[in-house]
N, C-alpha and C positions, 0 to 999 in steps of 0.2 A: 847395426840393426839387426834384430831378429824376426823371422818370418814363419808363421805357421799356415799350412794349407790343409783345410778340412774338406775331403771329397765324400760325397755322398752319391752311391750308385742305387739304381732302382728307387729313386726318391722323388718322383715326379710330383706325387701329391704334397710332399713336404716343401717343394720349392714353391707350388701353388699357394701354400699357406704363408710362407715366409714373405711372399710378394705383397701380401696384405698387411703386414707386421712391420714394414720399415721403420716406422718411428721407434717402436720398442727395440729393435735391434740397435739402432743408430745409439740409443741412449745407453745400452748396456756395455756396447763395444767401445764408443769413443771416450767413455770416461775411465777406461782402464789406464793405470798409469804407464806412462811412456808411450802412450798410443801414438802412431804415425799415419796409419792407414787402414782401409779396409774395402775390399771388393767382394761381391757376391755374384758368381757367374752361373747362369742357368745352362744346362746342356741337354741333350735328347733324352737322357736316362736320369737326370736329377741336377748335379751342379757341384760347385765348390766355392769355398771362400778362402780369401787370403787375408791375414792380418799381419800387420807390420809394427812392431814396437821397438823402443831403444834397445831393450834388453830381453833375455828370455823370460825372466820373471813377469814381464808384461803378457807375453803369449801364452805363458802359463795360466795367467789368470783370466785371458781372453777364453781359453779353452775351458776353464771351470765355469765361467759366466755362461758361455754358450751351451754347454751340457745342461745347466741348471735351467736355463730359459726353456730350453727344448723339452725338458722332463716335465716342466710345469705348464707348458703351453701348447704342446703339439699332441694331437691323439696318440695314443701308443702304437695303432696299426700303420701311422705315417712314418713311424722313426725306424730308421735303420742306422747301425752303427757306422759312424764316420771313420775313413781311412786318413789318419793324421800323418803328415810329413812335417818336419820343421828343421831350419837350420840358420846360420849366420849368413847374411847378405854378403856375397862377393863382389857384385857390381850393382849399381842402381842408377837408371837414368830416367829422368821425368821430363815431361814436355813441358815447356814453359808456359805459365798460366797467366802471365800478364797480358794486359789488352795494350794494343799499339794504337797510336792517334794516327788516323789516316793523313797522308802529305797532301 
């Protein structure tokens, strides 16, 4: 799997706007070929997103879609360039999500 992290500093207003547009963001990111997961995290100065796809081509497409969506939907004064980090997954542990029947 390939992961990309987009970090936005001094971007509190950007994350305020993003919080109101979850459905839009879900639609453009989850339809990326090979999509596996997405998290967006707010910090005291902005936040970051983490996208996981089967291959680098998927995270490249998610970067392209995210940049395009921001360009079209976010006021210019709220946009700060993202710091982008990416790489192949070395380890991945996920919590079990199945429900258990009480005994």
